[in-house]
C-alpha positions as CSV (number, residue, x, y, z in Angstrom):
1,M,0.1,0.2,-0.3
2,A,1.6,3.5,-1.0
3,P,2.3,6.0,1.9
4,F,-1.2,8.2,2.9
5,F,1.1,11.5,2.0
6,E,4.0,11.6,-0.4
7,T,7.3,13.1,0.5
8,G,8.3,16.3,-1.7
9,K,4.5,17.1,-2.5
10,T,2.8,20.2,-1.8
11,Y,-0.4,19.9,0.0
12,T,-3.6,22.1,1.6
13,F,-4.4,21.1,4.8
14,Y,-7.9,22.2,6.0
15,F,-8.7,22.3,9.5
16,S,-12.1,22.8,11.2
17,Q,-12.1,25.0,14.3
18,E,-14.5,26.9,16.8
19,H,-13.8,30.2,15.6
20,G,-14.1,29.4,12.1
21,D,-12.0,27.5,9.2
22,T,-8.5,27.3,8.7
23,S,-5.6,25.9,5.8
24,I,-2.5,25.5,5.6
25,T,-0.3,24.7,2.5
26,G,3.2,22.8,2.7
27,Q,5.5,20.6,1.4
28,V,5.6,17.0,3.1
29,V,9.0,16.5,4.5
30,S,8.1,13.2,6.2
31,Y,4.8,10.8,7.3
32,E,4.5,8.6,10.1
33,S,0.8,7.8,10.5
34,P,-0.8,9.8,12.0
35,L,1.9,12.7,12.0
36,V,2.4,14.8,8.6
37,K,5.8,16.9,8.8
38,I,5.6,19.7,6.6
39,E,7.6,22.9,5.6
40,T,6.0,25.9,5.0
41,E,6.4,29.8,4.9
42,G,10.4,28.8,6.4
43,L,8.5,27.0,9.4
44,T,8.9,23.3,10.2
45,R,4.7,22.2,11.2
46,I,3.7,18.5,12.2
47,I,-0.1,17.9,11.9
48,N,-1.6,15.1,13.7
49,C,-4.3,14.1,10.8
50,S,-6.5,12.1,13.5
51,S,-7.2,15.0,14.9
52,A,-10.9,15.8,15.1
53,Y,-10.3,19.4,13.7
54,F,-8.5,17.6,10.7
55,V,-10.7,18.0,7.9
56,E,-9.0,17.0,4.7
57,A,-5.7,17.5,2.4
58,V,-5.8,18.3,-0.7
59,A,-2.4,17.9,-3.3
60,R,-1.5,20.7,-5.3
61,R,-1.0,19.8,-8.9
62,E,2.3,19.8,-10.5
63,D,1.8,22.4,-13.0
64,E,0.5,24.7,-10.2
65,D,3.6,24.3,-8.6
66,R,5.8,25.2,-11.3
67,E,3.4,28.0,-11.9
68,K,4.2,29.4,-8.8
69,A,7.9,29.0,-9.1
70,A,7.7,30.5,-12.6
71,P,9.4,34.3,-12.4
72,A,6.6,36.6,-13.5
73,E,7.3,38.4,-16.8
């Protein structure tokens, strides 16, 4: 069975909290169920995917990542 999260791939993680929904986008560094380590905005974060606040994670398309990395003309 393939790992739940692919190392090196960028995901947006969505959470539901008492004071509103929030999201974090980052690149997966490692995954050891239920914890996923991501790098985002110069920070390393650990997300507990078994938390009641965790809603979903959506993988970014590869072409989306290239568009973000390409310099604007």
